[in-house]
KEVEXKOL-55458 format. One record per residue (C-alpha): residue in three letters; x, z, y negated; residue number from 0. Coordinates in nm, 3 decimals. Example, Ala and Ser with C-alpha at 12.3 -4.5 7.8 and 13.67 -1.06 7.14 Angstrom:
<rs>
   code        xx        zz        yy   pos
    ALA     1.230     0.780     0.450     0
    SER     1.367     0.714     0.106     1
</rs>
This chain:
<rs>
   code        xx        zz        yy   pos
    MET    11.557     5.801    -4.743     0
    ARG    11.396     6.132    -4.821     1
    ARG    11.421     6.384    -4.547     2
    THR    11.122     6.541    -4.390     3
    VAL    10.990     6.902    -4.434     4
    PRO    11.191     7.129    -4.213     5
    ALA    11.076     7.196    -3.855     6
    THR    10.964     7.545    -3.968     7
    GLY    10.692     7.357    -4.172     8
    ARG    10.817     7.568    -4.473     9
    PRO    11.038     7.398    -4.762    10
    ILE    11.367     7.583    -4.814    11
    SER    11.378     7.821    -5.114    12
    VAL    11.636     7.765    -5.375    13
    ALA    11.744     7.948    -5.682    14
    ILE    11.896     7.722    -5.962    15
    VAL    12.179     7.867    -6.168    16
    ASN    12.233     7.698    -6.488    17
    ARG    12.290     7.818    -6.822    18
    HIS    12.118     7.580    -7.023    19
    PRO    11.721     7.620    -7.030    20
    ILE    11.680     7.230    -7.055    21
    GLU    11.897     7.162    -6.764    22
    ARG    11.721     7.426    -6.542    23
    GLU    11.389     7.317    -6.601    24
    SER    11.508     6.947    -6.560    25
    LEU    11.666     7.050    -6.209    26
    ALA    11.340     7.243    -6.129    27
    ALA    11.121     6.946    -6.210    28
    LEU    11.337     6.710    -6.018    29
    LEU    11.335     6.912    -5.705    30
    GLY    10.974     6.974    -5.755    31
    GLY    10.924     6.618    -5.638    32
    HIS    11.068     6.680    -5.285    33
    PRO    10.852     6.878    -5.050    34
    GLU    11.180     6.967    -4.845    35
    VAL    11.250     7.229    -5.097    36
    ALA    11.089     7.490    -5.337    37
    VAL    11.235     7.626    -5.628    38
    VAL    11.179     8.010    -5.637    39
    ALA    11.411     8.133    -5.922    40
    LYS    11.574     7.984    -6.231    41
    VAL    11.851     8.194    -6.354    42
    ASP    12.154     8.161    -6.617    43
    ASP    12.414     8.386    -6.434    44
    VAL    12.505     8.359    -6.059    45
    SER    12.673     8.672    -6.075    46
    GLY    12.336     8.874    -6.131    47
    LEU    12.154     8.715    -5.875    48
    ILE    12.245     8.927    -5.588    49
    GLY    12.152     9.229    -5.786    50
    SER    11.827     9.090    -5.931    51
    ARG    11.476     9.182    -5.834    52
    ILE    11.444     8.819    -5.649    53
    ARG    11.290     8.914    -5.307    54
    PRO    11.349     8.766    -5.034    55
    LEU    11.647     8.601    -5.160    56
    PRO    11.657     8.228    -5.150    57
    GLN    11.782     8.028    -4.878    58
    VAL    12.024     7.832    -5.108    59
    VAL    12.178     7.869    -5.440    60
    LEU    12.225     7.555    -5.637    61
    VAL    12.497     7.646    -5.938    62
    THR    12.599     7.381    -6.196    63
    LEU    12.966     7.503    -6.247    64
    GLU    13.136     7.427    -6.563    65
    ALA    13.489     7.436    -6.662    66
    GLY    13.639     7.754    -6.796    67
    PRO    13.893     8.042    -6.708    68
    THR    13.621     8.214    -6.461    69
    ALA    13.468     7.921    -6.276    70
    PHE    13.654     7.950    -5.935    71
    ALA    13.647     8.337    -5.946    72
    VAL    13.243     8.310    -5.987    73
    VAL    13.231     8.105    -5.691    74
    GLU    13.464     8.334    -5.461    75
    ARG    13.310     8.649    -5.577    76
    PHE    12.948     8.533    -5.493    77
    VAL    13.022     8.363    -5.171    78
    HIS    13.186     8.695    -5.036    79
    THR    12.908     8.917    -5.161    80
    ARG    12.739     9.068    -4.873    81
    GLY    12.421     8.883    -4.794    82
    ALA    12.469     8.604    -5.050    83
    PRO    12.276     8.272    -4.975    84
    PRO    12.499     7.968    -4.909    85
    LEU    12.599     7.813    -5.222    86
    VAL    12.595     7.435    -5.355    87
    VAL    12.789     7.328    -5.658    88
    LEU    12.649     7.085    -5.907    89
    ARG    12.913     6.888    -6.146    90
    ARG    12.949     6.589    -6.325    91
    ARG    13.345     6.561    -6.279    92
    TYR    13.522     6.607    -5.965    93
    ALA    13.888     6.553    -5.823    94
    PRO    13.996     6.570    -5.487    95
    ALA    14.207     6.897    -5.575    96
    LEU    13.889     7.051    -5.723    97
    VAL    13.644     6.971    -5.428    98
    ARG    13.902     7.080    -5.160    99
    THR    13.946     7.431    -5.377   100
    LEU    13.565     7.482    -5.393   101
    LEU    13.533     7.418    -5.034   102
    HIS    13.814     7.658    -4.919   103
    LEU    13.677     7.934    -5.136   104
    GLY    13.329     7.904    -4.947   105
    ALA    13.101     7.652    -5.147   106
    ARG    12.863     7.503    -4.865   107
    GLY    12.823     7.158    -5.065   108
    CYS    12.954     6.969    -5.358   109
    VAL    12.694     6.722    -5.572   110
    SER    12.778     6.519    -5.860   111
    THR    12.551     6.457    -6.125   112
    ARG    12.630     6.078    -6.084   113
    GLY    12.461     6.059    -5.748   114
    GLU    12.125     6.014    -5.647   115
    PRO    11.852     6.308    -5.632   116
    SER    11.838     6.249    -5.245   117
    ASP    12.206     6.371    -5.232   118
    LEU    12.117     6.672    -5.394   119
    VAL    11.818     6.749    -5.142   120
    SER    12.065     6.656    -4.879   121
    ALA    12.312     6.922    -4.956   122
    LEU    12.054     7.186    -4.999   123
    THR    11.913     7.155    -4.649   124
    ALA    12.259     7.101    -4.497   125
    ALA    12.375     7.439    -4.653   126
    ALA    12.032     7.590    -4.530   127
    ALA    12.129     7.487    -4.175   128
    GLY    12.465     7.646    -4.222   129
    GLU    12.640     7.304    -4.271   130
    THR    12.911     7.166    -4.554   131
    HIS    12.787     6.859    -4.725   132
    VAL    12.950     6.648    -5.001   133
    CYS    12.756     6.384    -5.164   134
    PRO    12.854     6.001    -5.107   135
    THR    13.013     5.986    -5.471   136
    ILE    13.242     6.250    -5.403   137
    ALA    13.309     6.160    -5.013   138
    ARG    13.430     5.830    -5.156   139
    LEU    13.671     5.982    -5.427   140
    LEU    13.823     6.206    -5.152   141
    VAL    13.924     5.876    -4.914   142
    GLU    13.984     5.656    -5.226   143
    PRO    14.279     5.448    -5.105   144
    GLY    14.460     5.448    -5.457   145
    ARG    14.473     5.825    -5.473   146
    ALA    14.834     5.957    -5.534   147
    PRO    14.995     6.040    -5.228   148
    ASN    15.079     6.394    -5.343   149
    ASP    14.726     6.452    -5.456   150
    ALA    14.507     6.721    -5.328   151
    GLY    14.554     6.691    -4.947   152
    ASP    14.943     6.787    -4.983   153
    LEU    14.890     7.052    -5.254   154
    PRO    14.905     7.431    -5.173   155
    LEU    14.573     7.578    -5.302   156
    LEU    14.592     7.806    -5.618   157
    THR    14.422     8.157    -5.593   158
    PRO    14.103     8.240    -5.798   159
    ARG    14.363     8.411    -6.041   160
    GLU    14.600     8.146    -6.072   161
    HIS    14.311     7.898    -6.141   162
    GLU    14.194     8.151    -6.422   163
    VAL    14.563     8.172    -6.559   164
    LEU    14.570     7.782    -6.539   165
    ALA    14.255     7.750    -6.774   166
    HIS    14.354     8.004    -7.039   167
    ILE    14.697     7.794    -7.047   168
    ALA    14.502     7.473    -7.078   169
    GLN    14.342     7.638    -7.393   170
    GLY    14.651     7.698    -7.561   171
    ARG    14.693     8.072    -7.473   172
    THR    15.064     8.232    -7.438   173
    ASP    15.119     8.490    -7.160   174
    ARG    15.078     8.772    -7.394   175
    GLU    14.711     8.662    -7.507   176
    ILE    14.638     8.598    -7.130   177
    ALA    14.736     8.928    -7.031   178
    ALA    14.508     9.057    -7.282   179
    VAL    14.213     8.876    -7.178   180
    LEU    14.220     8.944    -6.816   181
    GLY    14.377     9.289    -6.858   182
    LEU    14.703     9.204    -6.663   183
    ARG    15.069     9.259    -6.762   184
    VAL    15.254     9.008    -6.930   185
    GLY    15.514     9.016    -6.654   186
    THR    15.229     8.926    -6.415   187
    VAL    15.069     8.653    -6.611   188
    HIS    15.431     8.488    -6.647   189
    THR    15.442     8.538    -6.265   190
    HIS    15.106     8.360    -6.223   191
    ARG    15.240     8.080    -6.443   192
    LYS    15.554     8.019    -6.249   193
    ASN    15.364     7.997    -5.901   194
    VAL    15.109     7.758    -6.041   195
    MET    15.400     7.554    -6.169   196
    ALA    15.577     7.540    -5.840   197
    LYS    15.251     7.466    -5.646   198
    LEU    15.177     7.155    -5.850   199
    GLY    15.557     7.084    -5.853   200
    VAL    15.624     7.066    -6.243   201
    HIS    15.842     7.243    -6.468   202
    ASN    15.727     7.253    -6.818   203
    ALA    15.392     7.347    -6.961   204
    THR    15.341     6.986    -7.099   205
    THR    15.385     6.845    -6.754   206
    LEU    15.178     7.134    -6.608   207
    LEU    14.878     7.035    -6.834   208
    ARG    14.901     6.650    -6.745   209
    ARG    14.905     6.739    -6.376   210
    ALA    14.632     6.989    -6.389   211
    LEU    14.410     6.691    -6.598   212
    ALA    14.507     6.461    -6.344   213
    LEU    14.372     6.663    -6.045   214
    GLY    14.067     6.784    -6.220   215
    LEU    14.175     7.149    -6.212   216
    VAL    14.097     7.167    -6.571   217
    GLU    13.923     6.950    -6.829   218
    PRO    14.006     6.804    -7.177   219
</rs>
């Protein structure tokens, strides 16, 4: 069931962040069919939204989050920027650990591209109201009875820097190469690697990647 226009009589203003022009336009067209929301900006980089000339800022930002070394850091930096609107994440593939991390970092909603358009509208309206929302597809994933007992709920959260290091490890980079990319000391990267392995309960790189893939922390 579609929601009605908010009590204020004005639709919720939304900025779409997606680095692919066709996907940006498709999302704008989809949301254009819902009177509850109004797309006021379409940009390719969430980090540049606050410093843009878009005024007033939208009430909610919808970002398509792709896999990569900086994905989690982007969310954390944005939601902790003074005056930043609430953030709703759109993504095709989720795992319980990924959802838990995104919400912990401050995202106000998680929506799967496998869900219904109404799920997206519900997440945007909830975020504008200061609430947190996950779509039914993700909610079912979080309570799936067959989920491993030591999955997301029992694992310590990785920090954004640990996520960055893990993503680079998944790309086959050595500690020295990761240090050069991130501007860190090799010893610091090695410490992050050890912390990630300890948090995920593994003891070697092969098992680390298998575990990270199973939890949805990295993608193939």
